[in-house]
C-alpha positions as CSV (number, residue, x, y, z in Angstrom):
1,X,24.8,151.4,5.3
2,X,25.4,149.0,2.1
3,X,25.3,146.2,3.2
4,X,21.5,146.8,5.0
5,X,20.4,148.0,1.1
6,X,21.9,144.7,-0.3
7,X,19.8,142.5,2.3
8,X,16.5,144.4,1.7
9,X,17.1,144.0,-2.5
10,X,17.1,140.0,-1.3
11,X,14.1,140.4,0.9
12,X,12.4,142.6,-1.8
13,X,13.9,140.0,-4.6
14,X,12.4,136.8,-2.7
15,X,8.8,138.9,-2.4
16,X,8.7,139.1,-5.4
17,X,9.3,135.8,-5.9
18,X,6.9,134.5,-4.1
19,X,4.0,137.0,-6.1
20,X,5.0,135.2,-9.4
21,X,4.2,132.0,-7.9
22,X,0.7,133.1,-6.4
23,X,-0.5,134.8,-9.6
24,X,0.2,131.0,-11.6
25,X,-2.4,128.5,-11.0
26,X,-1.2,124.9,-10.0
27,X,-1.3,123.4,-13.7
28,X,1.6,126.2,-14.6
29,X,4.6,125.5,-12.6
30,X,6.4,122.7,-11.6
31,X,6.1,120.8,-8.4
32,X,8.8,118.0,-6.9
33,X,6.7,114.2,-7.7
34,X,6.6,111.0,-9.2
35,X,5.3,109.3,-12.0
36,X,3.9,105.6,-12.0
37,X,3.7,104.2,-15.8
38,X,1.4,101.5,-16.5
39,X,4.6,99.4,-17.2
40,X,5.5,99.8,-13.5
41,X,7.7,102.1,-14.4
42,X,8.8,104.8,-12.2
43,X,10.0,108.7,-12.3
44,X,10.9,111.0,-10.0
45,X,11.5,114.9,-10.7
46,X,9.9,118.0,-11.0
47,X,6.0,117.5,-12.1
48,X,3.7,119.6,-14.9
49,X,0.8,118.7,-15.3
50,X,-2.2,119.5,-18.6
51,X,-5.5,118.0,-17.5
52,X,-7.5,119.7,-20.3
53,X,-5.1,117.3,-22.7
54,X,-4.3,114.9,-20.3
55,X,-0.5,114.9,-20.1
56,X,2.2,115.4,-17.9
57,X,5.8,116.7,-17.5
58,X,8.7,115.3,-16.2
59,X,11.4,117.6,-15.7
60,X,15.1,115.9,-14.3
61,X,18.0,116.0,-16.7
62,X,15.6,116.4,-19.5
63,X,12.1,117.3,-20.4
64,X,9.4,114.0,-21.2
65,X,5.9,114.1,-21.8
66,X,3.7,111.9,-20.9
67,X,-0.1,110.9,-21.2
68,X,-3.4,109.0,-19.4
69,X,-2.9,106.4,-21.6
70,X,0.8,105.0,-20.2
71,X,0.6,106.4,-17.0
72,X,-1.4,104.8,-14.0
73,X,-1.2,107.9,-11.6
74,X,1.7,110.8,-10.1
75,X,1.6,112.8,-7.1
76,X,2.6,115.6,-6.6
77,X,3.7,117.7,-3.4
78,X,2.1,121.2,-3.8
79,X,4.6,123.5,-1.8
80,X,2.7,126.6,-2.7
81,X,-0.5,125.5,-1.0
82,X,0.7,122.8,0.9
83,X,0.3,118.9,0.8
84,X,0.2,115.6,-1.4
85,X,-2.1,115.6,-4.3
86,X,-2.8,112.1,-6.5
87,X,-4.2,111.7,-9.7
88,X,-4.9,108.8,-11.2
89,X,-5.6,107.8,-15.0
90,X,-9.4,105.9,-14.5
91,X,-11.4,104.9,-18.5
92,X,-14.3,107.9,-18.8
93,X,-16.1,110.1,-21.6
94,X,-15.2,113.5,-21.5
95,X,-17.5,114.2,-24.4
96,X,-19.6,111.4,-24.5
97,X,-18.4,109.7,-27.0
98,X,-16.3,106.2,-26.0
99,X,-14.3,106.6,-23.0
100,X,-10.7,106.8,-22.9
101,X,-7.9,106.9,-20.1
102,X,-9.0,110.3,-18.4
103,X,-6.4,112.0,-14.7
104,X,-9.0,112.9,-12.0
105,X,-7.3,114.0,-8.9
106,X,-8.7,112.5,-5.8
107,X,-9.9,113.8,-3.2
108,X,-10.7,111.8,-0.8
109,X,-11.7,107.9,-1.3
110,X,-13.8,104.9,0.6
111,X,-15.0,101.9,1.1
112,X,-18.4,103.1,-0.7
113,X,-17.4,106.4,-2.6
114,X,-14.9,108.3,-4.1
115,X,-14.8,112.0,-4.5
116,X,-12.7,112.8,-7.6
117,X,-12.3,116.7,-9.1
118,X,-11.0,118.1,-12.6
119,X,-9.9,121.8,-12.5
120,X,-9.8,123.9,-15.5
121,X,-9.3,127.6,-15.6
122,X,-12.2,129.3,-15.9
123,X,-12.8,133.1,-17.2
124,X,-14.1,135.9,-14.0
125,X,-15.1,139.7,-14.6
126,X,-14.8,140.0,-10.4
127,X,-11.7,141.4,-9.7
128,X,-9.6,141.0,-5.8
129,X,-7.8,144.9,-6.8
130,X,-4.0,145.8,-6.0
131,X,-4.0,142.0,-4.3
132,X,-3.9,140.5,-7.8
133,X,-3.6,136.5,-7.5
134,X,-5.0,134.8,-4.6
135,X,-5.1,131.3,-6.6
136,X,-6.8,128.1,-4.7
137,X,-6.4,126.9,-1.1
138,X,-7.2,123.3,-1.3
139,X,-8.9,123.3,1.4
140,X,-11.4,126.1,1.6
141,X,-12.6,126.3,-2.0
142,X,-11.4,128.3,-4.7
143,X,-10.7,132.2,-4.7
144,X,-10.8,134.5,-7.6
145,X,-7.9,135.9,-10.1
146,X,-7.5,138.7,-12.1
147,X,-10.1,138.0,-15.3
148,X,-9.5,134.3,-14.4
149,X,-10.2,132.0,-11.6
150,X,-9.7,128.0,-10.8
151,X,-12.8,126.6,-11.2
152,X,-13.8,122.7,-10.9
153,X,-15.5,119.8,-12.0
154,X,-16.6,117.1,-9.1
155,X,-17.3,113.4,-9.7
156,X,-18.1,110.1,-8.1
157,X,-17.1,107.3,-8.7
158,X,-19.7,104.4,-7.1
159,X,-21.0,101.1,-7.8
160,X,-17.7,101.2,-10.4
161,X,-18.9,103.8,-12.5
162,X,-17.5,107.4,-12.3
163,X,-20.9,109.9,-12.6
164,X,-19.9,113.8,-12.5
165,X,-21.6,115.4,-9.6
166,X,-24.4,118.6,-10.6
167,X,-23.7,120.1,-7.8
168,X,-27.1,120.2,-6.8
169,X,-27.7,119.6,-2.9
170,X,-30.7,117.4,-3.6
171,X,-28.2,115.4,-6.6
172,X,-25.7,114.8,-3.2
173,X,-27.7,112.8,-1.3
174,X,-28.7,110.9,-4.2
175,X,-24.4,110.0,-4.2
176,X,-24.6,109.5,-0.7
177,X,-27.7,107.8,0.3
178,X,-28.7,106.2,3.3
179,X,-27.1,109.0,6.1
180,X,-29.5,111.8,4.7
181,X,-30.4,113.3,8.3
182,X,-26.5,112.8,9.6
183,X,-25.0,114.4,6.8
184,X,-28.0,117.2,7.1
185,X,-26.9,118.0,10.8
186,X,-23.0,117.8,9.7
187,X,-23.3,120.4,7.2
188,X,-25.4,122.8,9.0
189,X,-23.5,122.3,12.5
190,X,-19.6,122.7,10.5
191,X,-21.3,125.3,8.0
192,X,-20.6,123.5,5.1
193,X,-21.5,123.5,1.3
194,X,-21.9,121.3,-0.8
195,X,-20.6,123.1,-4.0
196,X,-16.8,123.9,-2.4
197,X,-14.4,122.1,-2.8
198,X,-12.9,121.6,0.7
199,X,-16.9,121.3,2.2
200,X,-17.3,118.8,-0.4
201,X,-14.1,116.4,0.6
202,X,-15.2,116.4,4.2
203,X,-18.6,115.6,3.5
204,X,-17.9,113.1,1.9
205,X,-15.1,111.8,4.3
206,X,-17.8,111.8,7.1
207,X,-20.1,109.8,4.7
208,X,-17.4,107.1,4.1
209,X,-16.6,107.4,7.7
210,X,-20.4,106.9,8.6
211,X,-20.7,103.7,6.2
212,X,-18.0,102.0,8.6
213,X,-20.0,102.0,11.3
């Protein structure tokens, strides 16, 4: 009887741990990964990123903080949602001033165009009820949290320039030029939206495949 109670307690504690993780956003937890410095150094350990301030932290024997100015790129394995995520430091003007190194996540890339994004935590009046936070599925797009949600700004890197995507469908075709009919059919056939993370990734990847032919 005592053994059964002890086993149930362990299971319960495990569930609490999972639930605690799910109530956090990806930028709020430590991930296994690597950081590649601009000087060629490679750092491995647990990584936490802060896109708002363009910082990345490495926890190994101690915690060090690096900026987008001295990091060329970093990669993490997101155990909560699965998959390797890659971030690059690229020159960009976030506030309309001069360009500075800024971290962008690379969603998909090809010879013609690269889809980038920057996540942020937005307030949300909607509620998921008793289930609490649902977080983010990298493939199907953001889901809401109680009081907050994970949101994204998307950018296209084309012709050597980073341009912010307005999330308007007509603007999407301005970036993905030359295959309007094929892309329209692909979106309708697969029921893809022009403003969701996972759908936009698939659409851009498809466009790059079309340009290979």
